[in-house]
A tleap script that builds the chain and sets N, CA, C and O, in Angstrom:
source leaprc.protein.ff14SB
mol = sequence {
  NMET ARG ALA PHE VAL THR ARG ALA LEU GLY
  LEU LEU ILE LEU ALA ALA ALA LEU VAL PRO
  ALA LEU PRO ALA ALA ALA ALA PRO ALA ARG
  SER GLU SER LEU SER GLN TYR ARG GLN TRP
  ILE ALA GLU ALA ARG VAL MET TYR PRO TYR
  LYS GLU PRO ALA SER ARG MET TYR LYS VAL
  MET MET CYS GLU SER GLY GLY ASN ARG PHE
  ALA VAL GLY ALA GLY ARG TRP TYR GLY LEU
  PHE GLN TYR VAL PRO GLY THR TRP ARG GLY
  ALA TRP ASN PRO TYR ARG ALA SER SER LEU
  ASN ASP SER LYS ALA GLN ILE PHE ALA THR
  ALA LYS ALA TRP SER ILE GLY MET GLN SER
  CALA
}
set mol.1.N position { -35.891 17.532 30.250 }
set mol.1.CA position { -35.066 17.849 29.093 }
set mol.1.C position { -33.617 17.434 29.341 }
set mol.1.O position { -32.972 16.863 28.461 }
set mol.2.N position { -33.114 17.718 30.526 }
set mol.2.CA position { -31.735 17.375 30.854 }
set mol.2.C position { -31.528 15.862 30.779 }
set mol.2.O position { -30.498 15.400 30.288 }
set mol.3.N position { -32.492 15.098 31.259 }
set mol.3.CA position { -32.387 13.635 31.217 }
set mol.3.C position { -32.351 13.150 29.767 }
set mol.3.O position { -31.616 12.220 29.435 }
set mol.4.N position { -33.137 13.777 28.920 }
set mol.4.CA position { -33.152 13.399 27.504 }
set mol.4.C position { -31.791 13.659 26.857 }
set mol.4.O position { -31.271 12.800 26.143 }
set mol.5.N position { -31.219 14.821 27.098 }
set mol.5.CA position { -29.928 15.186 26.536 }
set mol.5.C position { -28.844 14.242 27.057 }
set mol.5.O position { -27.994 13.793 26.287 }
set mol.6.N position { -28.866 13.943 28.338 }
set mol.6.CA position { -27.884 13.037 28.933 }
set mol.6.C position { -27.998 11.651 28.311 }
set mol.6.O position { -26.988 11.027 27.986 }
set mol.7.N position { -29.220 11.171 28.147 }
set mol.7.CA position { -29.425 9.848 27.548 }
set mol.7.C position { -28.995 9.833 26.081 }
set mol.7.O position { -28.358 8.879 25.634 }
set mol.8.N position { -29.335 10.877 25.335 }
set mol.8.CA position { -28.955 10.963 23.928 }
set mol.8.C position { -27.431 11.000 23.790 }
set mol.8.O position { -26.872 10.342 22.913 }
set mol.9.N position { -26.766 11.759 24.645 }
set mol.9.CA position { -25.314 11.834 24.616 }
set mol.9.C position { -24.706 10.471 24.930 }
set mol.9.O position { -23.728 10.068 24.300 }
set mol.10.N position { -25.269 9.771 25.885 }
set mol.10.CA position { -24.795 8.433 26.228 }
set mol.10.C position { -24.940 7.469 25.065 }
set mol.10.O position { -24.045 6.661 24.816 }
set mol.11.N position { -26.056 7.543 24.348 }
set mol.11.CA position { -26.260 6.681 23.184 }
set mol.11.C position { -25.275 6.999 22.065 }
set mol.11.O position { -24.788 6.090 21.393 }
set mol.12.N position { -24.979 8.276 21.860 }
set mol.12.CA position { -24.006 8.662 20.848 }
set mol.12.C position { -22.613 8.138 21.181 }
set mol.12.O position { -21.894 7.660 20.304 }
set mol.13.N position { -22.240 8.232 22.452 }
set mol.13.CA position { -20.936 7.734 22.878 }
set mol.13.C position { -20.864 6.222 22.679 }
set mol.13.O position { -19.850 5.705 22.210 }
set mol.14.N position { -21.927 5.520 23.031 }
set mol.14.CA position { -21.978 4.071 22.852 }
set mol.14.C position { -21.890 3.718 21.369 }
set mol.14.O position { -21.148 2.808 20.999 }
set mol.15.N position { -22.620 4.410 20.532 }
set mol.15.CA position { -22.594 4.138 19.094 }
set mol.15.C position { -21.199 4.388 18.519 }
set mol.15.O position { -20.721 3.612 17.692 }
set mol.16.N position { -20.551 5.457 18.948 }
set mol.16.CA position { -19.207 5.764 18.465 }
set mol.16.C position { -18.222 4.678 18.867 }
set mol.16.O position { -17.306 4.359 18.109 }
set mol.17.N position { -18.400 4.112 20.042 }
set mol.17.CA position { -17.502 3.056 20.506 }
set mol.17.C position { -17.684 1.769 19.703 }
set mol.17.O position { -16.752 0.973 19.594 }
set mol.18.N position { -18.865 1.561 19.147 }
set mol.18.CA position { -19.145 0.340 18.403 }
set mol.18.C position { -18.717 0.407 16.945 }
set mol.18.O position { -18.579 -0.631 16.297 }
set mol.19.N position { -18.507 1.600 16.418 }
set mol.19.CA position { -18.115 1.779 15.020 }
set mol.19.C position { -16.600 1.651 14.923 }
set mol.19.O position { -15.883 2.372 15.616 }
set mol.20.N position { -16.091 0.749 14.077 }
set mol.20.CA position { -14.644 0.612 13.949 }
set mol.20.C position { -14.019 1.851 13.332 }
set mol.20.O position { -14.634 2.530 12.510 }
set mol.21.N position { -12.806 2.133 13.734 }
set mol.21.CA position { -12.094 3.285 13.185 }
set mol.21.C position { -11.760 3.016 11.722 }
set mol.21.O position { -11.379 1.903 11.360 }
set mol.22.N position { -11.901 4.023 10.900 }
set mol.22.CA position { -11.583 3.907 9.473 }
set mol.22.C position { -10.170 4.401 9.232 }
set mol.22.O position { -9.721 5.313 9.928 }
set mol.23.N position { -9.451 3.833 8.270 }
set mol.23.CA position { -8.112 4.325 7.952 }
set mol.23.C position { -8.174 5.715 7.354 }
set mol.23.O position { -9.216 6.149 6.865 }
set mol.24.N position { -7.049 6.408 7.399 }
set mol.24.CA position { -6.973 7.749 6.822 }
set mol.24.C position { -7.405 7.702 5.363 }
set mol.24.O position { -7.046 6.778 4.634 }
set mol.25.N position { -8.162 8.681 4.946 }
set mol.25.CA position { -8.784 8.643 3.628 }
set mol.25.C position { -7.850 8.974 2.472 }
set mol.25.O position { -8.039 8.451 1.374 }
set mol.26.N position { -6.857 9.819 2.680 }
set mol.26.CA position { -6.110 10.246 1.501 }
set mol.26.C position { -4.602 10.239 1.683 }
set mol.26.O position { -3.900 10.984 1.000 }
set mol.27.N position { -4.094 9.423 2.578 }
set mol.27.CA position { -2.654 9.416 2.795 }
set mol.27.C position { -2.115 8.003 2.807 }
set mol.27.O position { -2.798 7.072 3.235 }
set mol.28.N position { -0.886 7.843 2.336 }
set mol.28.CA position { -0.274 6.523 2.423 }
set mol.28.C position { -0.050 6.146 3.887 }
set mol.28.O position { -0.099 7.007 4.765 }
set mol.29.N position { 0.194 4.871 4.147 }
set mol.29.CA position { 0.494 4.430 5.503 }
set mol.29.C position { 1.692 5.219 6.022 }
set mol.29.O position { 2.538 5.655 5.241 }
set mol.30.N position { 1.762 5.403 7.336 }
set mol.30.CA position { 2.828 6.223 7.913 }
set mol.30.C position { 4.218 5.745 7.517 }
set mol.30.O position { 5.111 6.561 7.288 }
set mol.31.N position { 4.410 4.429 7.435 }
set mol.31.CA position { 5.733 3.908 7.126 }
set mol.31.C position { 6.044 3.999 5.628 }
set mol.31.O position { 7.169 3.724 5.210 }
set mol.32.N position { 5.074 4.375 4.840 }
set mol.32.CA position { 5.264 4.500 3.406 }
set mol.32.C position { 5.017 5.940 2.993 }
set mol.32.O position { 4.341 6.699 3.688 }
set mol.33.N position { 5.576 6.296 1.856 }
set mol.33.CA position { 5.387 7.647 1.349 }
set mol.33.C position { 5.271 7.584 -0.168 }
set mol.33.O position { 5.553 6.563 -0.794 }
set mol.34.N position { 4.858 8.676 -0.722 }
set mol.34.CA position { 4.760 8.731 -2.181 }
set mol.34.C position { 6.134 8.549 -2.818 }
set mol.34.O position { 6.238 7.990 -3.909 }
set mol.35.N position { 7.189 9.015 -2.150 }
set mol.35.CA position { 8.531 8.808 -2.701 }
set mol.35.C position { 8.910 7.322 -2.650 }
set mol.35.O position { 9.615 6.832 -3.531 }
set mol.36.N position { 8.444 6.608 -1.619 }
set mol.36.CA position { 8.665 5.162 -1.555 }
set mol.36.C position { 7.941 4.481 -2.700 }
set mol.36.O position { 8.472 3.560 -3.319 }
set mol.37.N position { 6.719 4.937 -2.982 }
set mol.37.CA position { 5.965 4.373 -4.105 }
set mol.37.C position { 6.700 4.607 -5.419 }
set mol.37.O position { 6.754 3.709 -6.260 }
set mol.38.N position { 7.266 5.794 -5.611 }
set mol.38.CA position { 8.029 6.085 -6.832 }
set mol.38.C position { 9.222 5.131 -6.962 }
set mol.38.O position { 9.516 4.640 -8.052 }
set mol.39.N position { 9.899 4.876 -5.850 }
set mol.39.CA position { 11.047 3.972 -5.867 }
set mol.39.C position { 10.603 2.563 -6.256 }
set mol.39.O position { 11.241 1.926 -7.094 }
set mol.40.N position { 9.515 2.070 -5.658 }
set mol.40.CA position { 9.024 0.737 -5.990 }
set mol.40.C position { 8.567 0.650 -7.444 }
set mol.40.O position { 8.771 -0.371 -8.102 }
set mol.41.N position { 7.949 1.720 -7.945 }
set mol.41.CA position { 7.533 1.750 -9.352 }
set mol.41.C position { 8.752 1.592 -10.258 }
set mol.41.O position { 8.716 0.838 -11.231 }
set mol.42.N position { 9.830 2.306 -9.933 }
set mol.42.CA position { 11.055 2.197 -10.734 }
set mol.42.C position { 11.630 0.782 -10.657 }
set mol.42.O position { 12.044 0.231 -11.677 }
set mol.43.N position { 11.660 0.191 -9.466 }
set mol.43.CA position { 12.181 -1.177 -9.301 }
set mol.43.C position { 11.303 -2.193 -10.040 }
set mol.43.O position { 11.806 -3.121 -10.672 }
set mol.44.N position { 10.003 -2.002 -9.949 }
set mol.44.CA position { 9.067 -2.928 -10.602 }
set mol.44.C position { 9.204 -2.857 -12.114 }
set mol.44.O position { 9.088 -3.875 -12.797 }
set mol.45.N position { 9.449 -1.670 -12.640 }
set mol.45.CA position { 9.597 -1.508 -14.093 }
set mol.45.C position { 10.849 -2.213 -14.601 }
set mol.45.O position { 10.872 -2.702 -15.731 }
set mol.46.N position { 11.887 -2.269 -13.774 }
set mol.46.CA position { 13.104 -3.007 -14.143 }
set mol.46.C position { 12.808 -4.509 -14.144 }
set mol.46.O position { 13.237 -5.235 -15.041 }
set mol.47.N position { 12.074 -4.962 -13.132 }
set mol.47.CA position { 11.757 -6.383 -13.027 }
set mol.47.C position { 10.776 -6.830 -14.106 }
set mol.47.O position { 10.912 -7.916 -14.669 }
set mol.48.N position { 9.789 -5.984 -14.387 }
set mol.48.CA position { 8.750 -6.292 -15.380 }
set mol.48.C position { 8.688 -5.143 -16.379 }
set mol.48.O position { 7.820 -4.278 -16.259 }
set mol.49.N position { 9.580 -5.112 -17.354 }
set mol.49.CA position { 9.607 -3.986 -18.305 }
set mol.49.C position { 8.280 -3.829 -19.051 }
set mol.49.O position { 7.699 -4.803 -19.531 }
set mol.50.N position { 7.825 -2.602 -19.135 }
set mol.50.CA position { 6.635 -2.256 -19.909 }
set mol.50.C position { 6.950 -0.996 -20.694 }
set mol.50.O position { 7.878 -0.261 -20.358 }
set mol.51.N position { 6.166 -0.747 -21.750 }
set mol.51.CA position { 6.525 0.323 -22.688 }
set mol.51.C position { 6.273 1.738 -22.152 }
set mol.51.O position { 6.964 2.672 -22.559 }
set mol.52.N position { 5.317 1.915 -21.263 }
set mol.52.CA position { 5.014 3.240 -20.740 }
set mol.52.C position { 6.114 3.703 -19.780 }
set mol.52.O position { 6.785 2.877 -19.162 }
set mol.53.N position { 6.299 5.024 -19.652 }
set mol.53.CA position { 7.280 5.505 -18.664 }
set mol.53.C position { 6.773 5.252 -17.236 }
set mol.53.O position { 5.568 5.159 -17.002 }
set mol.54.N position { 7.698 5.145 -16.305 }
set mol.54.CA position { 7.333 4.929 -14.902 }
set mol.54.C position { 6.429 6.055 -14.397 }
set mol.54.O position { 5.574 5.834 -13.540 }
set mol.55.N position { 6.621 7.248 -14.926 }
set mol.55.CA position { 5.781 8.374 -14.498 }
set mol.55.C position { 4.306 8.129 -14.837 }
set mol.55.O position { 3.418 8.629 -14.147 }
set mol.56.N position { 4.053 7.373 -15.884 }
set mol.56.CA position { 2.664 7.040 -16.260 }
set mol.56.C position { 2.018 6.164 -15.180 }
set mol.56.O position { 0.869 6.385 -14.796 }
set mol.57.N position { 2.769 5.171 -14.695 }
set mol.57.CA position { 2.210 4.313 -13.653 }
set mol.57.C position { 1.915 5.130 -12.399 }
set mol.57.O position { 0.883 4.931 -11.759 }
set mol.58.N position { 2.808 6.041 -12.046 }
set mol.58.CA position { 2.584 6.905 -10.880 }
set mol.58.C position { 1.313 7.732 -11.065 }
set mol.58.O position { 0.506 7.850 -10.143 }
set mol.59.N position { 1.136 8.304 -12.254 }
set mol.59.CA position { -0.060 9.111 -12.529 }
set mol.59.C position { -1.333 8.272 -12.445 }
set mol.59.O position { -2.348 8.735 -11.924 }
set mol.60.N position { -1.286 7.052 -12.949 }
set mol.60.CA position { -2.447 6.168 -12.873 }
set mol.60.C position { -2.765 5.865 -11.413 }
set mol.60.O position { -3.925 5.913 -11.006 }
set mol.61.N position { -1.733 5.552 -10.621 }
set mol.61.CA position { -1.935 5.269 -9.201 }
set mol.61.C position { -2.592 6.462 -8.496 }
set mol.61.O position { -3.533 6.294 -7.719 }
set mol.62.N position { -2.090 7.657 -8.775 }
set mol.62.CA position { -2.643 8.845 -8.117 }
set mol.62.C position { -4.080 9.097 -8.574 }
set mol.62.O position { -4.913 9.535 -7.781 }
set mol.63.N position { -4.370 8.827 -9.823 }
set mol.63.CA position { -5.733 8.989 -10.327 }
set mol.63.C position { -6.672 7.974 -9.684 }
set mol.63.O position { -7.791 8.317 -9.301 }
set mol.64.N position { -6.225 6.732 -9.565 }
set mol.64.CA position { -7.069 5.663 -9.032 }
set mol.64.C position { -7.323 5.792 -7.537 }
set mol.64.O position { -8.445 5.583 -7.076 }
set mol.65.N position { -6.268 6.141 -6.764 }
set mol.65.CA position { -6.406 6.076 -5.301 }
set mol.65.C position { -5.861 7.279 -4.554 }
set mol.65.O position { -6.007 7.362 -3.334 }
set mol.66.N position { -5.244 8.200 -5.250 }
set mol.66.CA position { -4.613 9.324 -4.564 }
set mol.66.C position { -3.419 8.891 -3.716 }
set mol.66.O position { -2.985 9.623 -2.827 }
set mol.67.N position { -2.889 7.695 -3.997 }
set mol.67.CA position { -1.764 7.188 -3.221 }
set mol.67.C position { -2.174 6.558 -1.906 }
set mol.67.O position { -1.339 6.337 -1.029 }
set mol.68.N position { -3.465 6.268 -1.767 }
set mol.68.CA position { -3.994 5.676 -0.537 }
set mol.68.C position { -4.143 4.175 -0.719 }
set mol.68.O position { -5.015 3.726 -1.465 }
set mol.69.N position { -3.311 3.398 -0.055 }
set mol.69.CA position { -3.361 1.943 -0.217 }
set mol.69.C position { -4.629 1.325 0.343 }
set mol.69.O position { -4.941 0.174 0.036 }
set mol.70.N position { -5.359 2.063 1.153 }
set mol.70.CA position { -6.621 1.581 1.722 }
set mol.70.C position { -7.843 2.064 0.941 }
set mol.70.O position { -8.976 1.869 1.382 }
set mol.71.N position { -7.625 2.684 -0.201 }
set mol.71.CA position { -8.742 3.216 -0.987 }
set mol.71.C position { -9.692 2.091 -1.406 }
set mol.71.O position { -9.267 1.002 -1.792 }
set mol.72.N position { -10.992 2.391 -1.318 }
set mol.72.CA position { -12.022 1.449 -1.752 }
set mol.72.C position { -12.958 2.220 -2.669 }
set mol.72.O position { -13.539 3.228 -2.269 }
set mol.73.N position { -13.101 1.747 -3.887 }
set mol.73.CA position { -13.965 2.391 -4.862 }
set mol.73.C position { -15.267 1.633 -5.013 }
set mol.73.O position { -15.269 0.478 -5.441 }
set mol.74.N position { -16.360 2.261 -4.672 }
set mol.74.CA position { -17.709 1.692 -4.806 }
set mol.74.C position { -17.831 0.317 -4.139 }
set mol.74.O position { -18.649 -0.506 -4.550 }
set mol.75.N position { -17.020 0.077 -3.118 }
set mol.75.CA position { -17.096 -1.189 -2.390 }
set mol.75.C position { -16.631 -2.382 -3.189 }
set mol.75.O position { -16.820 -3.523 -2.767 }
set mol.76.N position { -16.023 -2.137 -4.342 }
set mol.76.CA position { -15.652 -3.228 -5.239 }
set mol.76.C position { -14.181 -3.222 -5.632 }
set mol.76.O position { -13.613 -4.285 -5.881 }
set mol.77.N position { -13.551 -2.058 -5.693 }
set mol.77.CA position { -12.168 -1.924 -6.126 }
set mol.77.C position { -11.312 -1.515 -4.931 }
set mol.77.O position { -11.736 -0.712 -4.100 }
set mol.78.N position { -10.096 -2.077 -4.851 }
set mol.78.CA position { -9.292 -1.904 -3.646 }
set mol.78.C position { -7.851 -1.534 -3.954 }
set mol.78.O position { -7.278 -1.966 -4.954 }
set mol.79.N position { -7.281 -0.722 -3.072 }
set mol.79.CA position { -5.857 -0.436 -3.083 }
set mol.79.C position { -5.411 0.660 -4.019 }
set mol.79.O position { -6.219 1.400 -4.581 }
set mol.80.N position { -4.105 0.746 -4.170 }
set mol.80.CA position { -3.494 1.818 -4.957 }
set mol.80.C position { -3.982 1.857 -6.395 }
set mol.80.O position { -4.207 2.936 -6.944 }
set mol.81.N position { -4.148 0.687 -7.014 }
set mol.81.CA position { -4.538 0.626 -8.417 }
set mol.81.C position { -5.970 0.125 -8.599 }
set mol.81.O position { -6.392 -0.173 -9.717 }
set mol.82.N position { -6.712 0.034 -7.500 }
set mol.82.CA position { -8.136 -0.300 -7.528 }
set mol.82.C position { -8.425 -1.620 -8.240 }
set mol.82.O position { -9.115 -1.660 -9.259 }
set mol.83.N position { -7.885 -2.687 -7.681 }
set mol.83.CA position { -8.128 -4.026 -8.215 }
set mol.83.C position { -9.438 -4.604 -7.705 }
set mol.83.O position { -9.818 -4.394 -6.553 }
set mol.84.N position { -10.114 -5.326 -8.566 }
set mol.84.CA position { -11.243 -6.170 -8.167 }
set mol.84.C position { -10.600 -7.450 -7.613 }
set mol.84.O position { -9.660 -7.966 -8.217 }
set mol.85.N position { -11.085 -7.973 -6.480 }
set mol.85.CA position { -10.452 -9.162 -5.897 }
set mol.85.C position { -10.270 -10.325 -6.877 }
set mol.85.O position { -9.245 -11.005 -6.830 }
set mol.86.N position { -11.233 -10.565 -7.757 }
set mol.86.CA position { -11.103 -11.662 -8.713 }
set mol.86.C position { -9.943 -11.470 -9.672 }
set mol.86.O position { -9.248 -12.433 -9.998 }
set mol.87.N position { -9.719 -10.250 -10.129 }
set mol.87.CA position { -8.586 -9.950 -11.006 }
set mol.87.C position { -7.283 -10.120 -10.231 }
set mol.87.O position { -6.319 -10.690 -10.743 }
set mol.88.N position { -7.259 -9.628 -9.011 }
set mol.88.CA position { -6.071 -9.723 -8.166 }
set mol.88.C position { -5.652 -11.184 -7.939 }
set mol.88.O position { -4.462 -11.495 -7.898 }
set mol.89.N position { -6.629 -12.060 -7.793 }
set mol.89.CA position { -6.346 -13.475 -7.526 }
set mol.89.C position { -6.036 -14.274 -8.790 }
set mol.89.O position { -5.839 -15.487 -8.718 }
set mol.90.N position { -5.991 -13.616 -9.934 }
set mol.90.CA position { -5.753 -14.309 -11.202 }
set mol.90.C position { -4.394 -14.986 -11.265 }
set mol.90.O position { -3.449 -14.564 -10.599 }
set mol.91.N position { -4.303 -16.035 -12.069 }
set mol.91.CA position { -3.062 -16.804 -12.214 }
set mol.91.C position { -1.919 -15.957 -12.765 }
set mol.91.O position { -0.755 -16.296 -12.553 }
set mol.92.N position { -2.216 -14.875 -13.459 }
set mol.92.CA position { -1.197 -13.985 -14.010 }
set mol.92.C position { -0.386 -13.293 -12.915 }
set mol.92.O position { 0.749 -12.878 -13.151 }
set mol.93.N position { -0.974 -13.167 -11.702 }
set mol.93.CA position { -0.425 -12.331 -10.635 }
set mol.93.C position { 0.421 -13.135 -9.648 }
set mol.93.O position { -0.126 -13.898 -8.852 }
set mol.94.N position { 1.740 -12.976 -9.688 }
set mol.94.CA position { 2.583 -13.695 -8.735 }
set mol.94.C position { 2.446 -13.171 -7.303 }
set mol.94.O position { 2.978 -13.778 -6.374 }
set mol.95.N position { 1.743 -12.060 -7.117 }
set mol.95.CA position { 1.556 -11.451 -5.793 }
set mol.95.C position { 0.148 -11.683 -5.246 }
set mol.95.O position { -0.237 -11.063 -4.254 }
set mol.96.N position { -0.616 -12.559 -5.872 }
set mol.96.CA position { -2.028 -12.759 -5.531 }
set mol.96.C position { -2.260 -13.217 -4.099 }
set mol.96.O position { -3.356 -13.025 -3.571 }
set mol.97.N position { -1.265 -13.814 -3.456 }
set mol.97.CA position { -1.421 -14.239 -2.056 }
set mol.97.C position { -1.269 -13.056 -1.090 }
set mol.97.O position { -1.590 -13.175 0.092 }
set mol.98.N position { -0.787 -11.934 -1.587 }
set mol.98.CA position { -0.623 -10.742 -0.755 }
set mol.98.C position { -1.949 -10.010 -0.606 }
set mol.98.O position { -2.856 -10.170 -1.423 }
set mol.99.N position { -2.048 -9.215 0.433 }
set mol.99.CA position { -3.230 -8.397 0.675 }
set mol.99.C position { -3.404 -7.355 -0.426 }
set mol.99.O position { -2.427 -6.870 -0.996 }
set mol.100.N position { -4.637 -7.023 -0.713 }
set mol.100.CA position { -4.912 -5.931 -1.656 }
set mol.100.C position { -4.427 -4.588 -1.109 }
set mol.100.O position { -4.285 -3.630 -1.868 }
set mol.101.N position { -4.174 -4.509 0.182 }
set mol.101.CA position { -3.667 -3.281 0.787 }
set mol.101.C position { -2.141 -3.240 0.857 }
set mol.101.O position { -1.570 -2.303 1.415 }
set mol.102.N position { -1.487 -4.244 0.298 }
set mol.102.CA position { -0.027 -4.280 0.274 }
set mol.102.C position { 0.450 -3.428 -0.897 }
set mol.102.O position { 0.349 -3.832 -2.056 }
set mol.103.N position { 0.963 -2.264 -0.584 }
set mol.103.CA position { 1.355 -1.299 -1.617 }
set mol.103.C position { 2.402 -1.850 -2.561 }
set mol.103.O position { 2.270 -1.739 -3.780 }
set mol.104.N position { 3.435 -2.440 -2.004 }
set mol.104.CA position { 4.520 -2.951 -2.842 }
set mol.104.C position { 3.997 -4.054 -3.761 }
set mol.104.O position { 4.346 -4.094 -4.941 }
set mol.105.N position { 3.169 -4.943 -3.231 }
set mol.105.CA position { 2.598 -6.015 -4.057 }
set mol.105.C position { 1.748 -5.431 -5.178 }
set mol.105.O position { 1.821 -5.901 -6.313 }
set mol.106.N position { 0.938 -4.406 -4.875 }
set mol.106.CA position { 0.105 -3.803 -5.932 }
set mol.106.C position { 0.967 -3.150 -7.008 }
set mol.106.O position { 0.654 -3.251 -8.194 }
set mol.107.N position { 2.031 -2.492 -6.614 }
set mol.107.CA position { 2.898 -1.839 -7.592 }
set mol.107.C position { 3.575 -2.873 -8.480 }
set mol.107.O position { 3.588 -2.733 -9.703 }
set mol.108.N position { 4.136 -3.910 -7.867 }
set mol.108.CA position { 4.827 -4.928 -8.658 }
set mol.108.C position { 3.843 -5.732 -9.510 }
set mol.108.O position { 4.154 -6.078 -10.650 }
set mol.109.N position { 2.667 -6.032 -8.971 }
set mol.109.CA position { 1.652 -6.747 -9.752 }
set mol.109.C position { 1.202 -5.905 -10.942 }
set mol.109.O position { 0.990 -6.435 -12.033 }
set mol.110.N position { 1.056 -4.612 -10.740 }
set mol.110.CA position { 0.646 -3.739 -11.827 }
set mol.110.C position { 1.724 -3.686 -12.907 }
set mol.110.O position { 1.409 -3.691 -14.097 }
set mol.111.N position { 2.987 -3.637 -12.504 }
set mol.111.CA position { 4.076 -3.670 -13.488 }
set mol.111.C position { 4.033 -4.987 -14.261 }
set mol.111.O position { 4.212 -4.998 -15.479 }
set mol.112.N position { 3.800 -6.081 -13.568 }
set mol.112.CA position { 3.675 -7.382 -14.236 }
set mol.112.C position { 2.510 -7.352 -15.234 }
set mol.112.O position { 2.650 -7.785 -16.377 }
set mol.113.N position { 1.369 -6.840 -14.789 }
set mol.113.CA position { 0.186 -6.758 -15.659 }
set mol.113.C position { 0.493 -5.912 -16.897 }
set mol.113.O position { 0.163 -6.305 -18.016 }
set mol.114.N position { 1.114 -4.773 -16.701 }
set mol.114.CA position { 1.427 -3.905 -17.834 }
set mol.114.C position { 2.436 -4.582 -18.766 }
set mol.114.O position { 2.364 -4.403 -19.982 }
set mol.115.N position { 3.367 -5.348 -18.217 }
set mol.115.CA position { 4.384 -5.999 -19.048 }
set mol.115.C position { 3.797 -7.090 -19.950 }
set mol.115.O position { 4.399 -7.467 -20.955 }
set mol.116.N position { 2.612 -7.591 -19.576 }
set mol.116.CA position { 1.969 -8.617 -20.404 }
set mol.116.C position { 0.715 -8.070 -21.109 }
set mol.116.O position { -0.126 -8.828 -21.591 }
set mol.117.N position { 0.616 -6.727 -21.153 }
set mol.117.CA position { -0.448 -6.101 -21.937 }
set mol.117.C position { -1.804 -6.006 -21.254 }
set mol.117.O position { -2.825 -5.901 -21.934 }
set mol.118.N position { -1.838 -6.040 -19.927 }
set mol.118.CA position { -3.111 -5.989 -19.199 }
set mol.118.C position { -3.425 -4.616 -18.621 }
set mol.118.O position { -4.041 -4.535 -17.559 }
set mol.119.N position { -3.025 -3.539 -19.279 }
set mol.119.CA position { -3.238 -2.197 -18.740 }
set mol.119.C position { -4.704 -1.913 -18.439 }
set mol.119.O position { -4.995 -1.198 -17.479 }
set mol.120.N position { -5.611 -2.430 -19.201 }
set mol.120.CA position { -7.023 -2.108 -18.990 }
set mol.120.C position { -7.708 -3.054 -17.998 }
set mol.120.O position { -8.849 -2.813 -17.604 }
set mol.121.N position { -7.030 -4.113 -17.598 }
set mol.121.CA position { -7.645 -5.051 -16.650 }
set mol.121.C position { -7.723 -4.411 -15.287 }
set mol.121.O position { -8.210 -5.032 -14.341 }
savepdb mol mol.pdb
quit
């Protein structure tokens, strides 16, 4: 019995070592904060004016990802605003070369999208 337990424990340790670490599930990156996101939302709204208040964009972001730039929805949607990669790479998006996990790029791209009437995209 002891040999079985020792072997099982060894296999669990080996399996844990092979599984990559996952990012924190519900928090922004350490160098970023929700207040930083609010600031970028305000800056993005100045650059790309849209009719909704900045507080609306913040609420949408929190609804979509909880402020987690690494959020993945159903393996298909990514980042703060849950973009599908094909939409993110669209010609409309001046930030399309940036990572989907780039918070500032997602905020500014979303402001751009909203400024041209793409709120539902």
